[in-house]
C-alpha positions in Angstrom: -40.4 -23.8 -35.8 -41.6 -20.4 -36.4 -43.8 -20.4 -33.0 -40.4 -21.3 -31.1 -38.0 -18.7 -32.3 -40.7 -16.2 -31.7 -40.4 -17.4 -28.1 -36.9 -17.9 -27.9 -36.5 -14.1 -29.3 -39.4 -13.0 -26.9 -37.3 -14.8 -24.0 -34.0 -12.9 -24.8 -36.3 -9.2 -25.0 -37.6 -9.9 -21.7 -34.2 -10.7 -19.8 -32.2 -7.6 -21.7 -35.4 -5.4 -20.7 -35.0 -7.2 -16.9 -31.2 -6.8 -17.6 -31.5 -3.1 -18.2 -33.8 -2.4 -15.4 -30.8 -3.2 -12.6 -28.7 -0.4 -11.6 -27.6 -2.1 -7.7 -26.5 -5.7 -6.9 -25.7 -7.4 -4.1 -23.0 -10.3 -4.0 -23.9 -13.2 -2.0 -20.8 -14.2 -0.1 -21.5 -18.0 -0.1 -19.8 -19.3 -2.8 -19.9 -23.1 -3.1 -17.0 -24.8 -4.8 -15.6 -28.0 -5.6 -14.2 -29.6 -2.8 -11.1 -30.5 -4.8 -9.1 -28.4 -6.8 -8.5 -29.8 -10.7 -4.6 -30.6 -11.0 -4.4 -31.1 -14.6 -1.1 -33.2 -15.6 0.4 -33.3 -12.1 4.0 -34.2 -13.1 6.6 -33.2 -10.7 4.2 -32.2 -8.1 6.4 -33.0 -4.9 6.5 -29.7 -4.2 3.2 -29.9 -2.4 3.3 -33.1 -1.3 2.4 -33.1 2.7 5.1 -34.3 5.1 7.9 -33.9 2.6 7.0 -37.2 1.0 9.2 -37.4 -1.9 8.3 -38.8 -5.3 5.7 -37.7 -7.8 2.0 -37.9 -7.9 0.9 -38.7 -11.2 -2.8 -38.9 -10.4 -5.0 -36.0 -10.4 -7.3 -36.7 -7.8 -4.6 -37.1 -5.3 -2.4 -34.2 -6.5 -5.8 -32.2 -6.1 -6.2 -33.0 -2.4 -2.6 -32.3 -2.2 -3.1 -28.6 -3.1 -6.5 -28.1 -1.1 -4.4 -29.2 1.9 -1.7 -27.1 0.7 -4.5 -24.1 0.3 -5.8 -24.7 4.0 -2.5 -24.4 5.4 -1.7 -21.3 3.7 -5.7 -19.6 4.1 -5.8 -19.9 0.8 -10.1 -19.6 -0.3 -11.0 -19.3 -3.4 -14.7 -18.4 -2.5 -12.6 -15.0 -1.4 -10.6 -14.8 -4.5 -13.7 -15.1 -6.4 -16.0 -12.6 -4.4 -13.0 -10.1 -4.4 -12.2 -10.3 -7.9 -16.0 -9.7 -8.9 -16.3 -7.0 -6.2 -13.2 -5.3 -7.9 -14.5 -5.9 -11.3 -18.6 -4.0 -10.5 -16.4 -1.0 -9.1 -13.6 -0.7 -11.6 -15.8 -0.8 -14.7 -18.8 0.9 -12.8 -21.2 -2.0 -14.6 -23.4 -1.9 -11.4 -24.0 -0.1 -8.3 -23.1 -2.6 -5.1 -25.2 -1.9 -2.1 -27.8 -4.1 0.1 -31.2 -2.3 -1.5 -30.6 -4.2 -4.4 -32.3 -4.4 -7.3 -30.8 -8.4 -7.8 -28.8 -10.5 -6.1 -25.5 -11.8 -7.8 -25.3 -15.5 -6.7 -21.8 -17.2 -7.6 -20.9 -21.0 -7.6 -17.5 -21.9 -9.0 -17.7 -24.8 -10.9 -13.8 -25.9 -11.3 -10.6 -24.2 -10.6 -6.7 -25.7 -10.4 -3.4 -25.8 -12.3 -2.5 -27.1 -15.7 0.2 -27.0 -18.5 0.9 -23.8 -19.3 1.2 -25.7 -23.2 0.1 -27.8 -25.2 3.1 -29.7 -25.2 3.7 -29.9 -21.3 6.6 -28.5 -19.5 7.1 -27.5 -16.2 5.5 -24.4 -15.9 1.5 -23.8 -14.9 -1.4 -21.7 -15.2 -4.6 -20.9 -13.4 -7.7 -22.3 -14.3 -11.1 -21.0 -13.5 -14.8 -21.9 -14.3 -17.6 -19.6 -12.6 -21.4 -19.5 -13.0 -23.2 -16.0 -12.3 -26.9 -15.5 -11.5 -28.6 -12.3 -11.3 -31.4 -13.1 -8.9 -34.3 -10.9 -8.2 -35.9 -10.4 -4.7 -38.9 -13.2 -5.4 -35.9 -15.4 -5.9 -36.1 -16.0 -9.8 -33.3 -15.6 -11.8 -33.4 -13.1 -14.4 -29.9 -14.0 -16.5 -27.4 -16.4 -15.9 -23.6 -16.8 -17.4 -20.8 -19.3 -17.1 -17.3 -18.5 -18.4 -14.0 -19.8 -17.8 -10.3 -19.0 -18.1 -8.2 -22.1 -19.4 -5.0 -23.0 -18.4 -3.5 -22.0 -22.1 -4.8 -18.5 -21.9 -2.7 -15.9 -22.9 -3.4 -13.6 -20.1 -2.0 -15.2 -17.3 1.1 -16.1 -16.3 2.9 -19.1 -15.7 4.5 -20.6 -12.4 6.7 -24.1 -11.4 4.5 -26.3 -8.8 8.0 -25.5 -7.0 7.3 -21.6 -7.2 3.9 -21.9 -6.4 4.9 -24.3 -3.4 7.4 -22.2 -2.1 5.3 -18.5 -2.5 1.5 -18.8 -1.6 1.1 -15.7 -2.8 2.1 -16.9 -6.1 -1.1 -18.9 -6.0 -2.8 -16.2 -4.7 -2.1 -13.6 -7.7 -2.2 -16.4 -10.4 -5.8 -17.4 -9.1 -6.7 -13.3 -8.5 -5.7 -12.6 -12.2 -7.9 -15.8 -13.7 -10.9 -14.7 -11.6 -10.4 -11.1 -12.5 -10.6 -12.2 -16.3 -13.7 -14.5 -15.7 -15.7 -11.6 -13.7 -15.0 -9.4 -16.0 -16.2 -11.9 -19.1 -19.4 -12.8 -17.3 -20.2 -9.0 -15.9 -20.0 -7.9 -19.5 -22.0 -10.6 -20.9 -25.0 -9.1 -18.4 -24.5 -5.9 -19.7 -24.7 -6.6 -23.8 
């Protein structure tokens, strides 16, 4: 038991030492993402029905497909939003320098994203949710550190909108995802600097 603790402690110290030596990073622009966004509790989702279909979608997968088509039609790219959010936080908070001749590469992966009810009891308002994994990778391909963090639809730090509002103004969808993505970027990047 003591040997496991000592090995674990040594690994944490080595990771912290490696992290301290990283001053300049590059961000990999290839960001994998789920094919279908997660739409929790679709409820009255008719605003996103393709071809003006009438009715509601109660199935989360169907709602996710309809929402993905809405994003495609409105040129909303969650990978670009996440990339821009991490870039923005790095530049604003000066946690690392950005550049091509970097000490490490930041590789991002979107594990899930979408919208869900803004409160425990449902209602018509929805908030964004996003879960991202970030890995700092050395030039030799070894992962120096890997962190995952998320913002849920119950966060008090994001704004709520109805599906009708989001469908009528795609900029609200972009702003919602940007808001959640910046929060996640800040959480993850601060973890790297602890």
